[in-house]
Each structure stands twice: as structure tokens, then as C-alpha cells.
N, C-alpha and C positions, 0 to 999 in steps of 0.2 A: 601252761598257763597256770598260774596260781589258783588254788582251790578258794573259793569264797570263805570256808571255815577257816583255812589259814590266815587269810587276810584280815577277817575279823579278830582272830587271835592276836596278830600283831598290831593292830589297832589298840586292842584292851591293853596290851602289855606296853603300850608307848613306843613301839619300835619303827614308827612311821615317820617320815620325813615331813616337815610343815605343810609342804605343797600336797603331798600324797594324802596327809590327814584332812586338810581342806576338802579334797576332792571326794574322799571317802565319806565324809559328813554330809556334803552336799547329795551324794547319791543315796544315803540313807534317807533323805528328805523325800525323794522322787521314786525311789526304787524299793517296793514292797518287799521284795525277797531279801535284799540287803538288810532292811530295817528290821524284818523278822529274825534273820540269824543273829543280827547284834541284840537284839532283845532277849533271844534265848540265852546267849552267852553271859549277858551282864546279870540276868536275873539269876542264874547259876552263882555267879560270883557274890551275890548279895545274901545268899542263904548261908546259914550257919551249918556247914557241911563237915563231914568227917574225910581223912584222906582217901579212905577207901569209897565212899560214896564219891568223891570227886574223880577218882579215877575210872570207876565203873560207869558214871553216868555221862561224863564227858565223852567216853567212847561211844556210848549209846547215842548221844547227840550227834556225833560226828557221822555215825551210820545211817542215821535217819534223814540227816542232811543231805547225804550223799544220794540217798533213794529219791529224796524230794526234789533235788535240782539237778540229777544227772541228765546229760544232753545226748548220752548215747543212743536213746531211743527216738526213733523219728516221730513215733506216735505222741511221745511225751513232749517233743518239740513244738509240735503242733498244738498240743494243749497248753504250753507254757503261757500263752498271751490271753487266754480266756480269763474273763473275771471271775467265773466259777473256781479257777484254781487258786486266786488269791484268798478267797473265802475259805476254801479247804484247807489252805496252808496255815492260815490265821487260826482255825479252828484246831488243827493239829498242834500248833505251837501252844495255844492255850491249855490243851489237854495234856501236853507233854510237861509243861512247867507244873500243873497240877500233880500230876504222877510223880514228879521228881521232888516235889515238895514233900510229898507223903513218905517217898521213899527215904528221904533224908531223915526225916523226922523218926522213922523206924530204925534208923541205922545209928543214931546219936549216942545210945547206950552200948554200942558195938564198936569201940575203936579199933583201927587196923593195928594189927601186931605184926611183929617181924615175921611169923609163919605165913600170915596171908599175903604179905607182900612179895615174900619168897615164892610162893606159889603163883603168883600174878606175873613175875619176872622169869622165873626159872623155865625156859622153853628150848630144851637141848635138841628137839626133834629134828630141826632145820639143820643141824650139824651132823647128826648119826646117819650117815648115808653109806651105801655101799658102792664103791668103784667098780669099774670093769675090771680093772687090774687085781682086785683084792682076791686074797687067798681063801679057801673054804673054810678054815678055822675062823678067820676074821669075819667073813660073811656071816658065819653061824653066830658069832657073838652079838654081831649088829642085830641080827633077827630077834635075838632073845630080848635085846633092849626095846626093839619096836613092838614086841609082843608085851611087855611091862613086866617080863620076868628079870627085873632089875637084879636081883641078887645072883643069879645064874649068869647074867651078862657080865657083872663085876669080876665074878671068878673066872670067867673065860678071858677077858680082857687081862686080867692079873696073870694068868697062865701064859697068855701070848708075850707080855711084856718080859718074863723072865727069859724068853728065847731071842729077844730083840729090845734091849735095855735102853737103847738111844733112840727109839722110835716116839717122837713127840705126838704124833697122832694117836698112837696107842694109849700114850700117857693121858692125853686129854679126853679120849673115850672111856678110859678106865676112870678118870675123874668123874664124869658124868653118870656113868653107871653107878658107881660108889654114892655119889649125891642123890640119885633117885632112890637108891636102896636104903637111904638113911644112914649110911656109913661115913660121918663127915670128916672123922680124923683123917681115915684113908683117903678121902677125896681132897682135902687139905695137902697132904703129902703129894699126891700126883700132880696137883696144880703148881705147887712149890717147887716141884723137880724140874717142871717146864720153865719156869720164872728164873731158876738159878743157872740155866744154859744160856748161851749166847742168844742174840735175838733171832727168833724163828718165827715161821708162819702162825704158831698157835699159841704165842705168849699173850696176845691180846686177848684171846678167848680165855686163857687160863686165868688172868687176872679178873676179869668179869665174873666168871664162875666161883672164884675164890671169894670175892666180895660178897656173892649171894650166900656162899655157905657160912661166911662170918656172920652175916645178917640172920641167918636160920638158926645159928647156935648162940644168939644173943650177944655177940661181940660187935654190938653197933657202933661203937667209935671207930674199931679197925675197918668195919665195912664202909663207913663213911670216908676214911682215909683212902681206901683203895679206889672208891668211886671218884673221889676228888681227882686222883691221879688219872683215871680214864677219862674224866669230863674234860682235862685239860691238854690231853694227847691227841693232837690233830690226825685224824683220818682213824681213829680206833673205832673198830666195827660197833661197838656199844657205846659210843660217846653220847648219843641222844638219851637212852636209857638210863645211863649213870648219871647225867645232869638232873633227869627227872626225879628218879629214886632218891639222890642225895638231897635234892630240895625238900622232899617229903619227910625224910628222917631228921633233916636240921630243924623243921618246923615243929617236930614233935619234941625237941629237947627243950 
């Protein structure tokens, strides 16, 4: 079932069919929960906010929304229809808008730079895992990365690649370690080596992280080109993230 937050987002972005739009607007008139969610979203859009504030605060809004309206708890479900719930929800909504307004004002003089966006999107931890069949040297290199000893991890993966030059997984992990260590030229080389080969399981990941490295090193136009390729590639693992980041960068130009 579609989350209320996602439905509000589609309504604001004009992605609803006429019949669904009419039904949603009617619901806003009779359902305080839906009306409150829409007001929070539209109030955010009307504020003069920076990209950094938008990214951060929309995530906070989504978290708060999920906490307020989650139906997983039986106690919360019983409380759902009490009048006091709507009074509390309205108070929280008003307070949230005030906090957001103050936060945005404090961030106006701190525009989001490439480095901040890179830190926001560079999340390699979910990929850096140890499989059951992994050898001891490989597992040791992964553990170094997990312990945030990125320079040592990069050196270990580089040594392993010398013994297995066609291992794309090693190339990717090497690129991730070099990126985390700040060795961006070496990281670019690792990602490009993956992309030069025929289609493989790691090419999608390589292009995404290559785009992020270009962003981090100030090659914004090149990053936008790579992100555009990803955004238009059906089934790409980072399709959504690339679309979001590309839109942010284009708005800054």
C-alpha cells in the first residue's frame, strides 16, 4: 500500500491522474491526517531553502511522518481515532514548520557544495561485505575498510588485484577504498577499468561511484553526464539517487 508521504509527493509534483487528484483533494477536506501531511510539504516548498536544507529536512519530515502515522503498533492504532491525537499532530506539525523555518534561515549562507553532496551520497558500506567463500586476505581487506582504515584497505585490495587482475569485484572494492582514502585518481582508474570491460555485474556500481568521484573533485559537468546516463538506464541500482542528484546539480548551474 502506498505511503501517505509518497502520495502527497505525487500530488505536489502533478503526477496524479485527474480522478485520483480529485479524490485526494476531497480527502484533504475531510481527513486531518492527509491535510496535515500536505500542509507540511507545501510549506516546505514555499520556503527559500538551500539544496542541503531541502535534502536534510525532507528526510526528517519523512521520518517524523512515519513515526506519527505508523500502523504497526496496536496501541497506536487504538489511539488513532482519538480527538486528542489530531490536536497533538497539529501541534507537532506547527512546531516542525517553525523549526524548519529557523533551520533554513541559518543555512542560507551555507550553500551545499560538491563535498557535502558527495558525503551525503557516498555510502559504500552496504556493498563492502564478506562472502562465505571469501579467502582470508580478501576478508582481512574488507575488515580494514569496515574499521575505517581506508588507506590500509586500499593497499590490501591493490595487492590482491595484482594476483587476480580480472576480478571486477576486487576492482570495485579497490575503487571504494581508494575513494574513502581520498585517492581519487586511483579510484577513477579502478572504476574505469570495470567500465572498459564487457557488461558485468559491477559496471552499474562503478559508474555511480565514478560520478561521485567526479563530483568530489570538482568535475561537475562530467558528473552530471554520468548521472544522466544512470538516470536513463532502466533497472540501474542507483537510478533514483542519480535522478535526485542530477536535478540538484542542474538547479545550481
